[in-house]
N, C-alpha and C positions, 0 to 999 in steps of 0.2 A: 212193209208192203202188204199188210194184211188185207184180205178181200172179204167183203160182206157176203154171206151165203146167198146164192140165187133164190132159195126158198123164201128168204126174208124180202129180197128185192121184189119178188113176185107179188108181195102183199101191197105194193105200191101201184096205184092206178096210173102213175106217170111212167112206169117201167113197161112201155108198150112192147118192147122186144121180148119181154118175159111174161106177157099177160096170159099167154096160153101155156104156161109152164107145166101145169098139171093136166093138160088135155091128153086123154088116153092115146090118141093117135100119134102124139109127139113123143111118148115115152117108149124108148127102145128097150130091148131086154137088158142091155148093159146099164142104161140109166136106171131102170127099175131095180136092178141088183145093187147098184151103188147107193140109191136112196134107201134100200133096205139095210145096207151096211151102215149108213149114216144113222138111221133110226136105232139100230142095234148099239152103235157107239153112244148115242144119247142115253139109252136105257142103262148101259154099262156105266156111263158117267154118273148117273144118279146114284147107282150103287156105290161107286167109288167115293163120291162125296159123302154119302152116309157113313161109310166105313171110316173115312178120315175124321169126320166130326165126332163119331163115337169114340175113336181112339184118343182124340184130343181131349175129350171130356174125361175119359177114364185115366189117361196118363198125359197130363199137360206137356206140350212140347217145350223144349228148352229154348225159348224164344231169344233170350239174351245171348246164349251161346251161338245161335244161328246168326244173329245180327252181328256179333263180334267177328265171325268168319268173313262177312262181306265188308265190314268196316275196315278190316286189316288189309284190304287190297291196297297196293302201293300207289294208286292214282292220286294226282293232285290237280288243283284248278289250273295251274300254269300249263301243264301238259295237255289237259283237256281243252283249254282255250286255243292252243296252237293247232290241235287236231281239228277243232271246229273252224278256225280261220282258213286252214289249208283246204278243207273240204268245200267251204263256201267259194273260195277262189277257183277251185277246180270246176265247180258247178257253173260259175259265171263264164269261165273260159269255154267249157263244152257248149253251153247255150249260144255264146257269141260265135264260135266257130261254125256251129251247125247253121245258124241264121245267115252267116256270111256266105257259106257254100250254097245255101238256097238262093240268095240274091244273085250270086255269080252264075247260077244255072248249072252248077255241078251236081245238083240233086234233082231228081225228077219232080215236076210240079205236082204230080199226083201221088207222090210218096205217101203211104199211109202213116197215120199218127203213131201207130205201133212202132215204126222204125225209129222215129225220134225218141220215143219213150225207151225203147230198147237200148239205143246208144247211150243216152243220158244215164239210165239206170245202171247199165253194166259198168260204165266208166266211173260213176260216183261210188257205187258199192264196192267195186273191185279196188278202187283207189283207197277206200276206207280200210280194207283189209291189208293192203300193201303198206300203207302208212303206219298202221298199228303194229304190223310185224317188224317194221324198221325201228319203231320206238322201243319195242320190247328188246330187240337185239342191241340197240345202242345203250340201253340201261341195264342190260344183263338180267332182265326179268324173264322168267319162264311163263308159258301160257297157264301153268298151274298156279303160279303166284299171282298173276294178273287177273285170271278169270276162273280159277278152279277147274281148268280144262285138262286135267291129267289123263294120260292114256290108261292108267290102271283103273279098273272098274268102269270102263267106257260102256260096255254092253249093258251093265246094270243101270247106268245113268240114262242111256237111250231108252231102256225099257221103262224107267220111271217117267221119262218124257212122254212116251206113248200112253201110259196110264193116266197121267195128269192132263194130257190133251183130251182124252175122253171125259175127264172130270170137269174140264172148263166148258165143254160144249153145251150142257144144259143151261149153265149160267149165262153164257154168251147168247144163246138163242132167246132166253127169257128177256135179257136186256135189249136185244134187237126188236122183239115184238113190243116191249114196253116203249121203246123209243119211237117205233112206228105209230103207236097209239097216241103218244104225246104230240107228234108231228101232225097227226090227223086232227086232234082236238084244237090245236092252235092254228091250223090251216097252213102249215109250212109245207111247201111242195117237197116230196121225197123223190130225189133223182138218183140215177145210178152213178156209182163212183166212176171217175174217168178211167181208172185202171181196169175196171170191169169192161167198159166200153171198148177198150183197146183189144181185149181178148175176144170180143164179139166180132171184130173186124175179120175179113178174109185174110188168112195168113199163108205164106209159103211154109213148107215143112221146116226149113232151117230157121226161119224167123220164129216159128212157134216153139221149136225146141229150145232156142236161145231164151225166149220169154219164160218158158217153163223153168229153165235152169236159173234164171234171175229170180223168179218168184219163190222157188222151192229150195234153193241152195245159197246163192250169193246174198240175196236180200235178208233172209232170216239170220244168217251168220253176222252180217254187217250191222243190222239194226239191233240185234240182241247185244252185241259187243258194245255198241255206242250207248244204248239206253239203259240196259240192265248191267252191263259189265263196267261201264265208266261212270255214267251220270248218276245211277242209283247209289253206289257207294259214296260218291262225293256229297250228294244231298244228305245221306244218312249221317255222315260225319258232322255236317253243319246243322241239320234240322231234327235228326232223330229218324227212326225207322218208319213210323206211321206217316208223317208228313212227306217223307222222301218217296214212299211208294205212291202216294196220292199225286204229288206234283209231277213225278217222272211219268206216271201213267197218263196224266192229263196232257202233258207236252207231247207224248207219243200219239195220242188221239188227235191233238190239234194239228200236227204237221201234215195230216192226211187231208186237211182242208175240205172236209165233207161233214156238214152239220148233222144230217140224219144218222151218220155212223159214229158220231163222237162217243155217245154213251156205251154202245156195244164194244167199241175199240178200247175204251177206258177200262171196261170190265176185263177184256182179254189181257190188256197190259198189266192190270193188277194181278191177275192170275200168273202171268209170266214172272213178274217181280217176286211174288211170294214163293213161286217154285224155285227161283234162284236163291232166295234167302234160306229156305228150309233145306235145300239139298247142298248148297254151297258150290254147285257146279253149273257153269253156263251151258254145258251140254244139254241140260234138261230143258230150259226155255227155248233153245235153238231147235231141238227136236219138236217141241210143241208147236212152235211157229211154222216150221216146215210142213208138218202134218196138216195144220190148219189151212195153210195156203194150198197145199196139194189136194186135199179133199174138195175144197171149194172150187178150185180150178177144174178138177175132173168132172164135177157135176155141171158146172157152167158150160164146159166145152161139149159135153154130151147133150145137154139141153138145147144148145144152140146149133148143133151140127146140122 
């Protein structure tokens, strides 16, 4: 559930709601401070990228060993297929029940779209985590065996996730701007992601808190487990590391069904996949994903307040 940054969306002439994003009268003190923090993170990210590149050149990373860590995860296609089938069935049931309740008049006709998105998102992502926990329990797998999510060294892993989040920001922003230019050249309309529009709707406090919890906690954990924790190792066993990273990242970007954000999300997903491979722990990309969503949502909410 990654969200394109509002600063990128403001580059689009079709993003009318954010057209005056940089208008001085609209920038509150909190938003100004947050934009300053974002810029600082971008600059820090450039430094982190340079350090990583210089170290890789001076002392090449043990790529084969890192790949072996991920390939050794116990997942197989049969288990993954059952997970996918169950989640598809749950999604269909949730959508069907919600529409039936709407037809029966049990839901208000003016119910905001955010409520539907909240219900579907919470049910699907929570179901993903519950199903995966049950699978691990039934097969006597630990979270460390399945995803490298051991409690030992957790603080260090989360710290690495914070640093690598800053490192991916410049690359993501460059990809977003490049994508916007390509869309402009070919004349493709750049629209705002549906999920961003949902957060721009008027919300009750409890709905907003639930949406934030979904975007910053539940969705990052569920999506990283499914795409980086399960799909990536399976593809690596079948295709090799490079093609697996590319294919899993492309699928991650495709499921968001938003053409202008495909390339930026592909770059983000590639960074998340490489972070998992190099660290061997899914805690790292989960932290990166959560910070990415959290920062973008904070800026979006302050900009549209």
